[in-house]
C-alpha positions in Angstrom: 6.7 -31.4 -6.6 9.2 -29.4 -8.9 9.2 -25.9 -10.4 7.3 -26.7 -13.7 4.1 -28.0 -11.0 4.0 -25.2 -9.0 4.1 -23.0 -12.2 1.5 -24.8 -13.9 -0.4 -24.4 -10.7 0.0 -20.7 -10.3 -0.5 -20.1 -14.0 -4.3 -22.5 -14.0 -5.4 -20.6 -10.9 -4.7 -17.1 -12.5 -6.2 -18.0 -16.0 -8.9 -19.7 -15.0 -8.8 -22.9 -17.7 -6.2 -25.4 -18.4 -6.8 -24.0 -22.5 -5.4 -20.6 -21.4 -2.8 -21.6 -19.0 -1.0 -23.7 -21.5 -1.1 -21.1 -24.2 0.4 -18.5 -21.3 3.0 -21.5 -20.5 3.9 -22.1 -24.2 2.5 -26.0 -23.6 0.1 -28.4 -24.9 -2.9 -28.9 -22.8 -2.2 -32.4 -21.8 1.0 -31.4 -20.7 -0.4 -28.8 -18.1 -3.2 -31.5 -17.1 -0.8 -34.1 -16.2 1.4 -31.6 -14.2 -1.8 -30.4 -12.3 -2.7 -34.0 -11.6 0.6 -35.7 -11.1 0.6 -32.7 -8.0 -2.5 -34.0 -7.0 -1.7 -37.3 -6.6 1.6 -36.3 -4.8 -0.1 -34.1 -2.1 -3.4 -36.7 -2.1 -6.0 -33.9 -2.5 -7.9 -32.4 -5.0 -6.3 -28.4 -5.8 -9.2 -27.5 -8.5 -12.5 -27.7 -8.8 -13.6 -28.4 -12.6 -16.6 -27.1 -14.4 -17.5 -26.2 -17.7 -17.1 -22.5 -16.6 -13.3 -23.6 -15.9 -11.0 -24.1 -13.2 -11.5 -22.8 -9.8 -9.0 -23.7 -6.7 -9.9 -25.7 -3.7 -9.7 -24.5 -0.2 -6.6 -26.5 -0.5 -5.5 -25.4 -3.9 -6.1 -21.9 -2.6 -3.2 -22.4 -0.2 -1.1 -24.0 -2.1 -1.3 -21.7 -5.1 -0.3 -18.6 -2.5 2.5 -20.6 -1.0 3.7 -21.7 -4.8 3.2 -18.1 -6.1 5.7 -16.8 -2.9 8.2 -19.9 -4.0 8.1 -19.0 -7.5 8.8 -14.9 -6.7 11.6 -16.1 -4.5 13.3 -18.4 -6.9 12.9 -15.2 -9.7 14.7 -12.9 -6.6 17.4 -15.4 -6.7 18.1 -15.5 -10.4 18.4 -12.1 -10.2 20.8 -11.3 -6.9 23.3 -14.2 -7.8 23.7 -13.3 -11.7 25.0 -9.7 -11.0 27.4 -7.5 -13.2 30.3 -6.5 -11.2 29.3 -3.2 -9.6 26.0 -3.0 -10.4 23.0 -3.2 -8.3 20.5 -5.5 -9.7 17.6 -7.5 -8.4 13.7 -7.1 -7.8 12.1 -5.1 -5.1 8.8 -4.9 -4.0 7.7 -2.1 -2.4 4.2 -0.8 -0.7 2.8 2.8 -0.8 0.6 4.0 1.3 -2.7 4.8 -1.4 -2.9 8.6 0.0 0.8 9.4 -1.0 1.0 7.2 -4.5 0.4 9.8 -6.3 3.5 12.0 -4.9 5.7 9.6 -4.9 5.1 6.4 -7.5 6.3 8.1 -10.3 9.6 9.8 -8.8 10.5 6.6 -7.1 10.4 5.0 -10.6 12.2 7.7 -12.6 14.9 7.7 -9.7 15.5 4.0 -9.5 15.2 3.8 -13.5 18.3 6.6 -13.7 20.4 5.5 -10.8 19.8 2.0 -10.5 18.6 0.2 -14.2 19.1 -3.4 -13.4 16.6 -3.2 -10.4 13.2 -4.5 -11.3 10.7 -2.3 -9.3 7.1 -3.8 -8.2 4.8 -1.4 -6.7 1.9 -2.4 -4.8 -0.8 0.3 -3.4 -2.8 -0.4 -0.4 -3.8 0.6 3.4 -1.3 0.4 5.7 -2.9 -2.7 7.6 -3.1 -4.8 4.3 0.6 -3.4 3.5 2.3 -4.5 7.0 0.5 -7.9 6.5 2.2 -7.9 3.0 5.1 -7.3 4.7 5.0 -10.1 7.6 4.1 -12.6 4.7 7.6 -12.0 2.6 5.2 -10.3 0.1 6.8 -6.7 0.1 10.7 -5.8 0.9 9.5 -2.5 1.9 6.4 -0.4 3.1 5.4 2.9 4.3 3.4 2.4 7.1 1.3 4.6 9.7 2.0 5.0 13.2 4.0 1.9 13.8 7.1 1.7 16.0 9.7 -1.0 16.0 8.9 -4.3 17.0 10.7 -8.1 16.7 9.3 -8.7 13.4 10.0 -5.6 11.7 11.9 -2.2 11.7 10.0 1.1 11.4 12.2 4.4 10.7 10.4 7.8 11.2 10.2 9.3 7.9 7.9 12.4 8.0 4.4 13.4 10.4 1.9 14.8 8.6 -1.2 17.2 9.7 -5.1 16.2 8.8 -7.2 18.2 7.7 -10.9 19.3 7.1 -12.3 18.1 3.5 -15.9 19.6 2.3 -17.2 20.6 -0.9 -16.6 24.5 -2.5 -19.3 25.6 -1.4 -18.4 25.0 2.5 -15.6 27.5 1.6 -12.7 25.9 3.7 -9.4 27.7 3.6 -5.7 26.3 4.0 -4.8 29.6 6.0 -8.0 28.9 8.4 -7.7 25.8 10.6 -11.1 24.9 11.7 -11.5 23.2 15.1 -12.1 19.6 15.3 -15.4 19.8 17.1 -16.7 21.6 14.2 -15.5 19.5 11.3 -17.4 16.6 13.1 -20.8 18.7 13.7 -21.7 17.6 9.9 -22.1 14.5 8.9 -18.8 12.4 7.9 -17.5 10.0 5.2 -14.9 8.4 7.0 -12.6 5.3 6.6 -14.0 1.9 7.9 -13.5 0.9 11.5 -10.0 -0.7 12.0 -8.4 1.9 9.6 -5.3 3.4 10.3 -6.4 6.8 9.6 -9.9 5.9 11.3 -8.2 4.8 14.5 -6.5 8.5 14.6 -9.3 10.2 14.0 -11.4 8.6 16.5 -8.7 9.0 19.2 -8.8 12.9 18.4 -12.8 12.9 19.2 -12.3 11.1 22.5 -9.4 13.8 23.4 -11.7 16.2 22.1 -14.7 14.9 23.9 -17.2 14.9 20.9 -19.0 12.5 19.2 -19.2 12.1 15.4 -21.9 11.4 12.9 -21.6 9.0 10.6 -22.9 9.1 7.1 -20.7 6.5 5.3 -17.9 4.5 5.6 -15.5 3.3 2.9 -12.3 1.7 2.4 -11.3 4.0 -0.8 -9.8 7.6 -0.4 -11.0 7.9 -3.9 -14.4 7.3 -2.9 -14.4 9.1 0.2 -13.8 12.3 -2.0 -16.4 11.6 -4.6 -19.1 11.5 -1.7 -18.1 14.6 -0.3 -18.1 16.1 -3.8 -21.8 14.7 -4.0 -22.9 16.2 -0.9 -23.0 13.2 1.4 -21.1 14.7 4.4 -17.4 15.9 4.9 -14.4 14.1 5.6 -11.1 13.8 7.2 -8.2 12.8 4.9 -4.2 14.0 5.1 -3.2 17.0 3.2 -1.3 14.9 0.3 -4.3 13.2 -0.5 -6.3 16.6 -1.1 -4.1 18.9 -2.7 -4.5 18.6 -5.9 -8.2 18.3 -5.3 -8.0 21.9 -3.4 -6.0 23.2 -6.3 -8.6 22.3 -8.8 -11.1 23.9 -7.0 -13.2 20.7 -6.5 -13.0 20.2 -2.8 -11.8 22.8 -0.2 -10.1 21.8 3.1 -8.5 23.6 6.4 -6.3 21.9 8.6 -7.8 20.6 11.6 -7.3 22.4 15.4 -8.3 22.2 18.6 -6.6 19.4 18.5 -4.4 19.6 15.8 -4.6 15.9 14.4 -1.3 14.1 13.3 0.0 10.8 12.0 3.4 9.4 11.2 4.7 7.5 8.3 7.4 5.4 8.9 9.5 3.1 6.4 8.9 -0.6 7.3 11.4 -3.7 6.5 11.5 -6.9 8.0 13.4 -8.2 10.4 13.8 -11.7 9.4 14.9 -11.5 6.4 18.6 -10.4 4.3 18.2 -7.0 3.0 19.8 -7.2 -0.2 21.3 -4.0 -2.1 18.6 -3.7 -4.7 16.1 -3.5 -1.8 18.6 -1.5 0.6 19.3 1.5 -2.6 15.5 1.4 -3.5 14.8 2.3 0.7 17.2 5.0 0.3 15.9 6.5 -2.8 12.3 6.4 -1.3 13.5 8.2 1.7 15.1 10.2 -0.4 12.1 11.2 -2.4 9.6 11.7 0.6 12.3 14.0 2.3 12.6 16.1 -1.0 8.4 16.2 -1.1 8.6 17.9 2.1 11.4 20.3 2.0 10.2 21.5 -1.6 6.5 21.9 -0.2 5.0 19.5 -2.1 4.0 17.6 0.8 1.3 19.8 2.3 1.3 20.5 6.2 4.4 17.5 6.6 7.1 17.7 8.9 10.3 15.7 8.7 11.4 14.1 12.1 14.6 16.5 12.7 12.2 19.4 12.3 9.7 18.4 14.9 9.4 21.3 18.1 6.6 22.9 19.4 2.9 22.3 19.0 1.7 19.3 17.0 4.5 17.1 18.1 
């Protein structure tokens, strides 16, 4: 098994055919076919189902493609790390950003890293907290933002910010940022909420139990954008962090009010793995991401958010 075989395996799986993979690899088609067949013979299993529609990984092939992709990524990282310019931080850093905070943080983070560390290659992945944690555990992320987690034997969790959740409704509801809305009133309407198991949904369910109320579910979804679209379409109200709806409220496409009785908060942490060595590049990006989060809160661009050192009194 060699790197050329692994690269051919991953490229065929992604391209869906040997012909397209050969073009991407700048090889002739028989050479790619030979690499795949040699790998299959060595492993003793078929890695692809071959048909007129192209090449589709078998169950064994899917496992092998996932592992091969990870191995190739690690080799690429190593190559970037062992050829540094003296005094210059370089390397590949893969960062996980929460869907709700992506619009606020992605561009400033990329700009800051490009300015201060031009030899770092950033890779940004966005998803919900559960997916990001799994990717961090699997080694696919160097660092990521996560919700409501404490440090564990496998990851470090550094508290970054706490943010208040808001009731979100169509413009006709007339909700206002300066008039907090009791939780019981907010959930008395049909609701468009994240699907069960989602980190935000767990926070909302806990608040409902604390308030002693039952929620009427209209729709469940795994997309914050879909939540907002369905609210705008009149299918119900929803609950989201202020950072996820600030622009919508400013445009007047949605109205929103912070929840009260009880206030509902969630914590965002910076997650890093305990199992691997943190590279200088990853440490530099982690410091920059932390700086961007703090700046967004201090400058009022992150609605109803608090930094750990500012925590005191109600809502703690």
